C-alpha positions in Angstrom: 25.8 -35.7 -37.9 24.5 -36.3 -34.5 27.6 -34.6 -33.4 26.9 -31.6 -35.5 23.4 -31.3 -34.1 24.7 -31.5 -30.5 27.5 -28.9 -31.3 24.9 -26.7 -33.0 22.5 -27.0 -30.0 25.3 -26.3 -27.7 26.3 -23.2 -29.6 22.7 -22.0 -29.6 22.5 -22.5 -25.9 25.7 -20.7 -25.3 24.6 -17.9 -27.6 21.4 -17.5 -25.8 23.1 -17.8 -22.4 25.6 -15.1 -23.4 22.9 -12.8 -24.7 20.8 -13.3 -21.6 23.7 -12.6 -19.2 24.8 -9.3 -21.0 24.1 -5.8 -19.7 20.9 -4.3 -21.2 21.6 -1.5 -23.7 19.6 1.0 -21.6 21.7 0.5 -18.5 24.9 0.6 -20.7 23.8 3.9 -22.2 22.9 5.3 -18.8 26.2 4.2 -17.3 28.0 5.6 -20.3 26.1 8.9 -20.1 26.9 9.1 -16.3 30.5 8.4 -16.9 30.7 11.1 -19.5 29.0 13.6 -17.3 31.4 12.7 -14.3 34.4 13.1 -16.6 33.1 16.5 -17.7 32.5 17.5 -14.1 36.0 16.4 -13.1 37.4 18.5 -15.9 35.4 21.5 -14.9 36.5 21.1 -11.3 40.1 20.8 -12.3 39.8 24.0 -14.4 38.2 25.7 -11.4 41.0 24.4 -9.1 43.6 25.7 -11.5 41.9 29.1 -11.7 41.6 29.3 -7.9 45.3 28.4 -7.5 46.2 31.2 -10.0 44.1 33.5 -8.0 45.7 32.5 -4.7 49.2 33.1 -6.2 48.0 36.5 -7.4 46.6 37.5 -4.0 49.8 36.2 -2.3 51.7 38.6 -4.6 49.4 41.4 -3.7 49.7 40.7 0.0 53.5 40.7 -0.2 53.4 44.0 -2.2 51.0 45.5 0.4 53.3 44.3 3.3 56.3 45.9 1.6 54.4 49.1 1.4 53.2 49.0 5.0 56.7 48.5 6.5 58.0 52.0 5.6 54.7 53.5 6.8 55.1 51.7 10.1 58.7 52.9 10.4 57.5 56.5 9.6 54.8 56.1 12.2 57.2 54.9 14.9 59.6 57.8 14.0 56.8 60.3 14.3 55.7 58.9 17.6 59.3 59.1 18.9 59.5 62.7 17.8 56.2 63.5 19.4 57.3 62.0 22.6 60.6 64.0 22.5 58.6 67.2 21.7 56.3 66.4 24.6 59.2 65.9 27.0 60.7 69.2 26.1 57.3 70.9 26.4 56.8 69.6 29.8 60.3 70.6 30.7 59.5 74.1 29.5 56.3 74.0 31.5 58.2 73.2 34.7 60.8 75.8 33.8 58.1 78.5 33.6 56.6 77.5 37.0 57.9 80.6 38.8 56.6 82.9 36.0 53.1 81.3 36.3 53.1 81.9 40.0 54.2 85.5 39.5 51.5 86.1 37.0 48.8 84.6 39.3 48.2 81.6 37.0 47.8 78.1 38.3 50.8 76.0 37.0 50.3 72.4 36.0 52.9 71.3 38.5 53.3 72.2 42.2 56.7 72.5 44.1 57.1 73.1 47.8 60.2 75.3 47.3 62.8 76.2 44.8 64.9 73.2 45.6 62.1 70.8 44.7 61.7 72.8 41.5 65.4 72.4 40.6 65.5 68.7 41.5 62.5 68.2 39.1 64.3 70.1 36.4 67.5 68.0 36.9 65.5 64.8 36.9 63.6 65.7 33.7 66.9 66.8 32.0 68.5 63.4 33.0 65.3 61.6 31.8 65.6 63.4 28.4 69.2 62.6 28.3 70.2 66.1 27.1 73.6 67.3 28.4 72.9 70.8 27.1 69.9 71.1 29.5 72.2 70.0 32.4 74.7 72.7 31.5 72.0 75.4 31.4 70.7 74.1 34.8 74.2 74.6 36.3 74.0 78.3 35.1 70.5 78.5 36.4 71.6 77.3 39.9 73.9 80.4 40.0 70.8 82.5 39.5 71.6 83.5 35.9 68.5 85.1 34.2 70.3 84.8 30.9 70.5 81.1 31.5 66.7 80.9 32.0 66.1 82.7 28.7 68.5 80.5 26.9 66.8 77.4 28.3 63.4 78.7 27.1 64.8 79.3 23.7 66.6 75.9 23.7 63.5 74.1 24.7 61.4 75.8 22.0 64.1 75.0 19.4 64.1 71.4 20.5 60.4 71.2 20.3 60.4 72.7 16.8 63.2 70.4 15.6 61.4 67.3 17.0 58.2 68.2 15.2 59.7 68.7 11.8 
């Protein structure tokens, strides 16, 4: 019996020790509540992340589509700029070609030449810069003092300007 009392007292002591070492219910409830709130917040953030990733993918698709639309427009712009430069080159050539008519009419031409040789050299240089063999052929006729060649050159330049601007 003495043994039973000692074992009983030991059990009571252990039980009181276990109860006193445990976590108070209030703290346990608070930690439990904080854990639940943190898990809810984690789930909410994961949902936000998933939505943001879907939006990024959608925006990347929109960007790729916009870039695909921009490229043809960029190509069109470059072609238009090239045509404009070509039209301008022919317009300046025509302006130089009309130099003698401007002087005869008493108008101040945009270009000034010391003599007819300088004028012809500039016409040849510009024709070479444009890279138009037809202009070079007309120039050979013009060197032979052909007035018909002058008129054909005017018409040719005007046609080339019109063609470039279409």
